[in-house]
N, C-alpha and C positions, 0 to 999 in steps of 0.2 A: 274810302271804304277798303277794308282789308278782310279777305275771306281766309279762315284758317281752320285747322282741325276738322277736316271733313270725314265723317263716319257713315258707314252703311248700316242701317238698322234692318237686319234681315228677317226679323220676326216681330210679333206683337211687342210693343215697346211703351215707353213712358207717354208717348204722344197719341198713338192710335194702334189699330190692328194692322195698318198698312205697312208694307216695306217702304223705307224712306231714306233719303240722304239727310243727314244733320250736319250743319255747318255753323261754326262760330263766326259771326260777322261783327267787326268793330267799325263804328261810324264816327266821323268827325262831328263836331257840334252842329254844324249847319245841316249835315246829313241826317241828324236825328229828328229834324222837323222840316221836311223839304217844302211843305206848303208855305211855311213862313219865310224860310231862308233861301230857298232855291225855286223861285216862282216860274222860271223858264224850263225847269227840268222836265216836267210832265209833257209839255208840248214837244220838246225835243225827242223824248222817249217814244211818244206815239207816232211821231214822224218816221221813226226807224222801225217801229213794230206796231202798226195800226191795230192788229188783232189781239193785243195784249189783254184787253178787257179791263175789269175793275182793279184798281190798285189797293183800295181800302177794304179790308174784310168786313163782313156784315157785323154791325154792332160795335165796331172799334171806335172808342172815344178819344184815346190818347193820340198824340201827334203821329203823323205818318212818317216813318223813317225809311231810309233807302234800303234797310234790311227787309222791310215789308215788301218793297217793290222787287227786290231780288227774288223773294218767294213767288210773287205773282208772275214774274218773267220766266223763271225756271219751269213753273207749271205750264204756262201758256206755250212755251217753246216745245215742250214734250207733246202737249195736246195737239198742236198744229203739225207736228211731225207724225201724228198717227198713233201716239201712245195713250192707252186708256188710264189716265191719272187725273185725280181731282183734289186730293187732300194736301193741304199745306198749313203750316202754323209758324208764326214768328213770336217769340217770347223774349222780353227784356230780362237780362240777368241782374244780379245785385251790383255788377260793375257798370258805372255810367257809360252809355254809348256802346255796350256790348250786348249782342242779341244771339239767341239760338234760332236758326232758320231751319225748318223741317219741310222737305218737299218729297212727296210720294214718287216712287219710280216703279216701272214694270220690269225693266232690266237695269241692273245696278250700274253698269258702265254708261248707259244712256243717261241715267239720273246724274251721275258725276259730270258728264259732259254738259248736261243742261245747266248745272250750277256754274260751270266754267264759262259757258257762252252767255248766260244771263249776266254774269259779272262784266264780261266784255261789252255787252249791250249797254249796261248802265254806265260804264266808263265812257263809252262813245257819246252817250247823251250828256254826261257831265262836261266832257271836254268839247262837245259839239264837233265830233269827228264822224266819218262814215261808219256804218255797220252793215256787213253783208248778210242780210236776213235770209235770203234765198240759199246762200251757201251754208249758213248755220243749220237751217231746217233740213237741207239735203244731207249734211253730215249726220245729224241725229237720226233721220229716217234710214239712211244706209246702215248705220250701226245697229239700229233696232231690228232691221230686217235680217242682219247677219246673226244676231244673238237670240232673237225670240224663237220659240218653238215653231216648227213648221206646222202646216195645217193638220197633217195626219196625227202627229204626236199631241198637238194642242187639243184636238177633238177628244182624245182619250183622257188627257189631263182634266179637261172641262167636265167630262162625264164623271170622273172620279170626284171632283169637287162638288158636283151636284149631289153625290151620295155621301158627302162629308168624309171622304177618304183623303187623308193627308198625302201630300206628294213632295218630293224633293228632287231637283235636277242633280244628277251625280256628275255630269260633265257639261261642257258648254254646248254639246251636241244634243242628241235626242235620247240619251240614257236617263231614265227616270225611275225613282223608287216610289212605290205606292205603299202606304201603311208603314208600320214600325216593327222593329224587332223580329220576333219569330213569325209574325203575321204579315210581313212585307211581301210584295211582289215587285218585279222589275220589268220594264219594257225598254226596247231600243227601237224607236219609231213604231212600226206595226209588227214587231216581233216581241214575244213575251219570254220570260224565263222558262216557260214550258216548251218553247219552240226547239225542236230537236236539231242539233248540228248536222246529224246524218240526213234528216229530212231536207234541211236547207241545201246540203250538198247535192242531194238527188235532184232538187228543183233546179239547181244551176246546170245540171247535166241534162240537156234537153233530149238527147238520144235515150239515156237511161229512163227518163221520165216517160217518154213515149212507150218504151217497152213495158214498163210497169202498168201504165194505164191500159194498154192493149190487153195485158193479161187479166185485168180487172173487168174487161168488157166495155171500157169507155172508148167511144169512137175517136180515132186519131188519124191524121193524114199519113199516107205512106211516104217513106223517105229513107235516107241513109246518111252516114257521115262520110265526108270526103276530105282529102288532104292536099289536093292541087287543082288548078283550074280545069285540067283535062278530065279528071275524075268527076268534077262538078258537071261538065258538059255531057259526059257519058250518062250520069244519073238523070239529067234532064231528058235525054233521049229515051232512056228506059222508062221513065215515068210517063212520057208521052203527052206533054202538055205544059202549060205555064206552071212555074214553081215559085216557092219561097226559098230564099237563101239567107241563112242567119248563122251567127256564131254559136257554137255548141254551148258555151257558158256565158252568154251575154246577158244584158239586162237593160231595161228602160228603152227598148227599141233600137239601141245602138247597133249599127251594122246590119240591119234587117232590110232586105229588098223583097218586094212583093210583086207577084204577077209578071214575072219576066220569062222570056223564052228564046230570045236570040243569043247566039254565042257571045257576041260583043257585050250584051247586058249581063250574061252569066259570069263572064270573066271579070267585069268591073265589080259586080256584086260580090264575087268570091274574094277579091282583093280587100274590099271594105270589111267583110266579115272576118277575114284572116288577120286583119290589123287588131282585132279584139280578142280572138281566140285562136289557138293553134289548130283546132279542128272546126270544120264548117259543116252545117247540115243543109242538105237539099231535100225538100219535101214538096209533095204535090200541092199546088195552090188550090184552096177551096174557095170558090166564089161565094160572095155574101158579105154580110156586115161583120165587123169586129166587135165582140161583146166581152166585157169584163164582169165576171161573177165573183162576188166576195163571199167566201165561206168563213164563218167563225164557229169553231167547235163542230157541231154536227148540223149546222143550219146555214142556209143561204140567207144572208142579211141584206144584200144590195146587188143590183145589177145595172150596168150602163152600156149603152151602145156608144162606141168610140168612133168618131169620124176623123179622117185624116185632115191635116192642116190644108186649108184652101182659102182662096180669095175670090171675090166676084168682080169681074171686069166692069169698067164704067166707060170704056172707049176713050178715055183721056189720060189715064195714068199707066205707067209701066208696071209690070209684075212686082218689081223691087219696091216701087213706091207704094203699091197696094199693100204689100207685106209690112212696110214701115208704118202705114196707117193702122193696120190691125195691131201691131206690136205696141203702138202708143197707148192702147187700152190699159188703164192703171191696174186692171185685174190680171194682166200678164206681166210676168217677171222672168228673170234669168234662171232662177232656181226653183225650189219647191215652197218658197215662203208665200207665194200668191196662189190664187185659185187656178189660174191658167199659166202656161209657159209660152214664151215668145216663140214664134215660128222660126225655125232654123233655115238659114240660107246657105247650104253647104253643097257638096258634090252630089249627094243623093237628091237634094231638091232640084239642082240643075239637070240631073239625069231624068228626073220625073217630068220636068218641063219639056225636055227635048222629045220625050215620047209623045207629047201633045203638040209638037211642032212649034214650041215657044222657047224663049230664053229670058234672062232676067230683064232685058230691056224691051221685050215685046209689050205692045199695048193691046190687051184683049178687049174684044167688043163688049158693049154693055150687056150685062146679064150672064156672061160666060163664067162658069165655075172652073177655076184653075186649081188643080191639085198640086201641092208641093211635096207630097209623099203619098205612097200607097198604103203604108201601115199607119195605124191610127193611135200610136202611143201618145199620151198627153205630154210626155217629156219632150216631144219634138214639135209641140204646138197644136196638137189636135184638140177637138172639143168632145164633150160627152153629153148624152141624153139619158136621163134615168128611165129604166124599163123594169124596175123591180117588180111592180105589180103585174107585169105581163108574162113573167117567166112560167113556162109549163112545168108542172110538178115533176115530170120525168126528166126534164132538162136540169132542174134544180138538183134532183137526186144524182144525176151523173156528175155534176160539179162537186157535190159533197163526197161522192165516191172517189173522185180524182184527188181531192185534198187528203182524204183518209189513206188512200193508197200510197201517197208520197209521205204522209205522216205529219203534215203541217196543221197546227191548231188555228192559225190565221193564214188564209190562202187566197191569192188572186188567180182565178181560173180563166184563162183566155180561150174563148170559143169563137169560131167562125161559122156562121150559119145565115141563112136568109132571114130568119125570124126567131124570136124566143118563144113564140106561141106554140111551137111544135117540138116534139122530141127530136134529138139530133138524128136518130136513125131514119126518121121519115123525110128528112130533107138533105141527107148526105152531108151534114155538118160534122164538125169535130172539135175536140179540144186540142189546141195547137201549143199551149204552154201552160205551165203551172208556176206561180211566183211566190216565193217567200218574201216577207216584209213588203206586202203590196202597198202602193200608194192609195191613199183614201180620198184625195182631193176630188176626184170625179164623182164620188158618192156624196161627199159633204156639200159641194157647191157645183152641181152639174151645170153645163151651159144651158140646158133646157130640162124642165121637170123639177121635181122637188128633191131637196137634200134628204139623206137618210141618216138615222142616228147610229152610225157605225161605231163611234166612240163608246156609246152606251152599251152596244152589243159586246164589244171587246172587254169592257170593265165587268159586265155581267158574267162573262166566261171566266174571269179571273177571281171574282169575289161573289160568293153566294148572296142571295137576298138577305139584307140585314147585316151583312158583314162589312164593317168599315175599316178593317185592317189595322185597328188600333190595339195597343196594349195599355194596361193601366199605367198612368203617369202620376207621380207624386212630386210636387215642387215644394221646397222648404226654404223659407226666408226668415229674417229676423236679425237682431243684433248679436245675441248669444244663444248657444245651444243647438245651432243648426247641424253641425257635423254629427253630434251624438244622436240627435233625432233622426237624421238620415240613416245612420248605421243601424239604429234600433228598428226603425220602420222596415228597412231592408231585411233585417234578421227575421222579423215577424212574417213578412211576405214569403220569404224563402221557406219558412216552416210550413207553409201551406202547399208546398210543392212547386212553387214558381221559380223559374230561373231569373234572377233579378240583376239588372245592371244598375250601378250606382256611381254618382259623381259627388265629390266633396272637396274640401280644401286640402286633402291628403293625396287624392289621386282619382283614377277611373278604375272601376272594378266590374268585371263580368263574373258573377258568382263570387267565389273566393279568390279569383285570380286578378291581380293588379295588371292592367295593361298600360298604365301611365302613372306618373307620380308628380308631386308638387301640387300647387293650387289649381285644381281642375273644376272650379265651381262656376264656370262660365258656359255660354251656349255652345261653343265649339266642342267641348267635352261631352255635353249632353247629346249633340248630334251624333257623336261616335257611338254612343250607347243605342240610340234609336235606329242606327244603321246596322247594328249587330244582329245577325240572324239567330243567335243563341240566347235571346233575351225575351222573357215572357212578361216582365214588368220593369218599370224604371223608377228610381228615386233620385231626385236631383237636388243638391244644395244649389240654391239660386242666389248668387251674390249680387249686391247692388252694382258693382263694377261691370259685370257682364250685361246686366239689363241696360245700363247707360251706354255701354260701348257698342252693343250689337242687338239688343232686344232678346226675346226668348227663342229657344230652339224648337219650340212646339207651338202649335196654334191654339191649343187648349190643354188643360190637365184635368185629371179626375179628382185629385185632392190637392189643395194648397194649404200649407201650414205656415203660419206666422207665429214664431215663438215669443217674441217680445220686441220692443223698441227701446224702452227706457229712456236714457239720455242720448241714445244714438251712438254712432261710431263713424269714423272717416268723414265727419262733418267738415265743411270748408273745401271739399274736393269736388270737382265737376259741377260747380254751381249748386251743390246740395249743402245748404248752410244751416238749416234748422231741422229739428226732429220732424216737423210737419213736412218739410221738403222730402226728408228720407222716407216718411210714410207713403208719400205719393209713389216713390220708386218701388218700395216693398209691396205695395198694394197691387202692382201689375199682375202678379201671379193669381191674386184673388179675382181680379177682373176677368181673367181668362180661364176660370173654372167653367166646365160645360154645364148645361142646364141640369143634368142629372148628377152632377158632382157635388163636392163638399169643400167648404173652407173651414179649416180647423184653426180657431182664433183664441188667443189668450185673453180671457175676460177681465183679468186683473190689470191689464195694460190698456188704459182707456183709448189710446190712439189706435191700437191694434183692434180693439173691440169695435171701434167705429167703422172698420173696413167691411163689416158685415153687409152694409147697405150697398156695397159695390159688387157683391157676389151674385152671379146669375143662378147659382144652385142653392143648395141648403147650407146651413151653418151649424157647426158643432163648437160650442164654447167649452174651454177647459179652465180650471181655476184651482189654486191651492186653498182658496177660501170657500168652504161649503155654503156660507151665508151670503155670498156675493149676490147682489140683487139680480144681475144678469143671469146667473145660474138658475135661481128660483123662477124668474119670469120665463126664461127660455124653456125650462122643463114643463112649466104649467101650460105652455102653448103647444106642447106635444113634440117639441124638438129635442135633439140629442144634446146631452151635456156629459162631461167627464170632470170629476172634482175629487179633491182629497177630503176624506172624512176620517180624521184621527189616524188610525193605523192602516187604513185601506184607501185604495183608489176605487171610486164608484163610477160606473158607466150607466147612465140612466136615460130613459125615454118614457115620459108619462109615468105610469105606476111601475113599470118594469125596470129592474136594475141588476147589475152584475157587480160583485165586489171582488177585488183582488187584494190580498194582504201585501203591504209593503215589505213585510218580512220575506216574502217570496220573490222579491225583485232585487237581486243583488246590486244592481246599478245604483239604487238609492241608499244602500247601507242601512236597510231597515227604516227608511224614511228620514234619516238624519241629514241627508244632503238634499236640501229643498229644491235646488235648481235641477237636479237629476229627476226628482219627482215630476217637475213640470215637463221635462223632456219625455219621460215615460208616458205621461198623460197624453201628450201630443201624438206620440207614436201609436198608442192604443186607439185614439180617436181615428187616426188615419186607417189603421188596419180594420177597425169596425166599419168604417165607411166603405171599404172595398170588399166587405162580406167575408172576412176571415173568421173562421169559427172560434168561439171563445176558448175551447180547450187548446187550440193551436196558439192563441194569444198568450194564455197562461204559461204554456210550455216554453214559448219563445222568451217571455220576460224572465222566467226562471233560469234559462240557459244563456242569457246575455251577460257577459262579464266585462266590466269596464277596466280592462288592463291595457298595457302599452301595445299589445298585439292587436286587440279588437278595436279600441278607440284611442289611438296614440295622441298624447298631449291633452287628454280630457280627464282630469282628476285621476291620474294613474298613481297608485300607491305602492311604495317600496318600504322594506324594513332595512334600517341601517344601524347595526349594533344596538338594537333595542329602541331606536328612535324611529318615528314615522316620517317618511319623506313623500311629499305629494308633488307631482309634476303636472302642470296645466298650462295651456296656451292662452289663458285670459289676458286680454290686452286692451281693455277699455274700462271705464269706471263702473259700469253695470256689472261686468264680469268680475271685477275685483270685489265689489260689494257682495255678490253671490258667493264667491269663494270664501270671504271672511265669515259669512254666516255658516257655511258648511264646516269650516275649520273650527269655529267656536263650539260646534256640536260634538267635536272629538276631544277626548281628554288629552292634556299635555302639561308637562311641568313648565316648559319654556317654549315659546314660539318664535321662529325666525322665518324670514322671507328673502328670496333672491329675486330681484326685478330689474328690468330695463324698460325702455319705452321706444315705440316706433316713431321715427322723426316726422312722419307725415301726419301725426295727430296734432291737434291744436295745443297751444301752450297750456290752456286751462285744463284740458283733458289729462295731460301728463302730470300736472301738479295734483289734480284731484285723485289720481291713482295712489300716490304716496300719502296724501292726506288721509285716505281711508286706511291704508296699511299701517300708518304710524300710530293709529289708535288701537290696533289689534295685535301687533307683534312687538316682541322685546328687541329682537335684532333685525336689522335691515341691511342687506348687502345690495348695493347699487352697482350695476355693470353697464358698460357700453361696448357694443360689438359691431355687428354688421347691419344694424337696423337704423342707422342715422338718417338715411333717405333725404339727402340734401342739406341737412343741418351741419354746422361746423363741429369739429371735435370738441367734446366737453359740454356742448349746449344741452343735450338731452339730460346728462347727469346734473347739470345746474338746475334745470326745471324740476327734476325729481327731488333734489335736495331742498328746493324751495317748498315743495309740498310737505316736507317733514318739519318745517319750521315750528309749527304749533303742535307737534305730536304729543299725545297724552301718555303714550306707553313706551314707544321706542327709545331706548337708551344707548344702544350700540349701533353705530352706522359706519359702514365701510364703502369705499368706492373702488371698484376693480375694473381693469381693462381686460375684457375677454370673458365670454360666457362660461366656458368650462373652468377657468380659474376661479370665477365667482362661485360656481357650484362647489368646487373643492374647498374653497375657503369656508363656506357655510357648513359643509359636512364635517370639517375638522373641529368645529366648535360644538357639535352635537354630543349629547349624552343620553343614556337610556331614559325613556319617558318624554323626550323632547319631540317637537313637531317642526318640520321645515317645509314651507311651501316654496317650490321653485317655479317661477313663471318663465317658461322656456321660450326661446325665439327660434332657434334652429331645431325644430321639434325632433326630427329623426336622429340627428347627431347627438342632441342633448340627452335623449332617452337612452341611446346606446351607451353614452358616457355614464349615466346613472346606473344602468344595469351592470356595467363593468365594475363600478365602485361598490355597489351593494353586494355583488357576488363575491368580490374580494374580501369584503368585511366579514 
């Protein structure tokens, strides 16, 4: 077995909505039917991984291959490591013994490692060698814990998903984007993009925080900042009782010592705090319990009593052993990925034990509670009890006032008091600290009591009811016409006042500004647009390659346009060998139209029309044939249709219709260019679906000019000494046929064409292009340049020449090396009244060359 070409499908894809790892697996003959040829394999496998479960998918009739087992093993390894995955698929390709194996992942690196370890497991079973299952699961579990979102961030993400708000992790940490474009918001753990840097700085400065809270009438403990141990001891004597010593700008309870009063304790506590901060605070110790109150916006949303880490003696085990027993709880971890943190055994813990007359090796009697710290921060191993429903309204108001005084939109307010049932003033309690980016674990999964929906509260503070943070998204797929349709749709949406981001095979655009160039029709470019805060709507050219390589950049779209499939393109690549295979790929955008969205489908292309059944939303058909049965039936059923009726485009629903004269759509040259009429109909249907007003659509169509600046390489027309020169990027038989139909509608004394072919097309596709051209043009200039793509020199020209063997019209044929030389050769033969079609390869450079030549003429 050989595993190769491993890809991460990071969005909805050919196989499912799930993120997944896709691998190409090549099996030897015996491995393609292991039941028949490898009878001992399954027993060996189960001996090494007893929990693997079923190997044969439900309903599978064909022979079980080792590729199927790889899928089952990779899924089971992740599941038993604690990853929530379930989807897998194994499909045979047209190549014997070669399979596509797809395995869901929750973290990409974990999914890749699972495939790797599953392959090692299968090799061990085949070779009858050992496999370290415990080690494999431990590696997966450790990697997953390191990469997955912590409980605080995950609770906010889950709350967003429950409201259908899309999210994207911007880093491997806890920086997350919610929503798209201009409607996006961002968080970093429990901080939002509305969290003030000044407020965060105030919260870190505990002395300044106390001063502000005192000014607002919020009870706080008396205290002061000190800069050396002697000053700390002087402050203790002035305060006249036990104190708390803590770093001025610390966090997570580090360096905090509670309820201390001897000089020895004070000096040790000062040193611990000074290791964290240059300034140390000494403040009066308030007896009572430690409470954390969580404020979001102007509301108290959760409260918990935090108890310090402690163990209960049993008369047999030492304190250290008791701590180890507690830390063995799977709910306790070293960081913030688990509900609870392991109890620290450090100098502070030893000092706390000493105050109780104990040390790490003491054996406390049965039932004795042994504290490991006096402060109750969860980061040091403490526990939490939910008290949200018990908080007195006045106490809640003080917590909100504290958060507002500091300026935090999400705030953890630390209170020390005997109880939360009374106002602070009635029990001499106080606010001892205010925290930015508060941990949410104690509220989500308290040790005692019920969890609180704090993630939902945070999302509700960021997004108003009914706001899902989305912008309109249009996805365009097909064999031909995608780029023009994308550009025209973008133009129509921009006319309605939206700032539109666009991707296509020419680049990435934010409004009129290009931020990238080249073929940008894949998901990475689309994600750049969705992350841009200056975008109100997005229109994406969605190429087959990007879908196969990585899936979609979005979880759903508002409009999916499929222009056509015809005879297809790029067939034979990526195991897409037939038009039917290609349709499955192009159909992906239709499958992920949301329930209130629309699929815009070409009714005259039967394979495209059949995609209607896969659309969760509504369907608008368009057609150049007003009498097409689908148009009549769809309209009679009350659905939307767009069709050509003589000199007009008609948009109709039931008895209502809107007519737009083709003479008012320059792109179509008065309707003479049939494929541009199709592109215009598709864009009109998309704009209509998104609620663009008809006057705006009419104005947009009238103002869209198909020149080399607006739509480069898409039927760009030039005048050269009285001859017409047309530059186009057509590069497959369907595009060539459409161009021939368009050219035949234009008057010309003599017609010539300049063409090459991309080497990654099938031989038949290359021949077919010149078969079509040979019957429509008088002169043919064949060229070979930079598009051989793995073929030998001269091979592409040979195939193109073969296509001209039975040409009915072409009489003059030349072969040229170099695109620009071929263009110049064709121009040199032109006379007034002639027409020359140039099928460009290097679009930008070729257009610049043509502009220079026509300007000089």
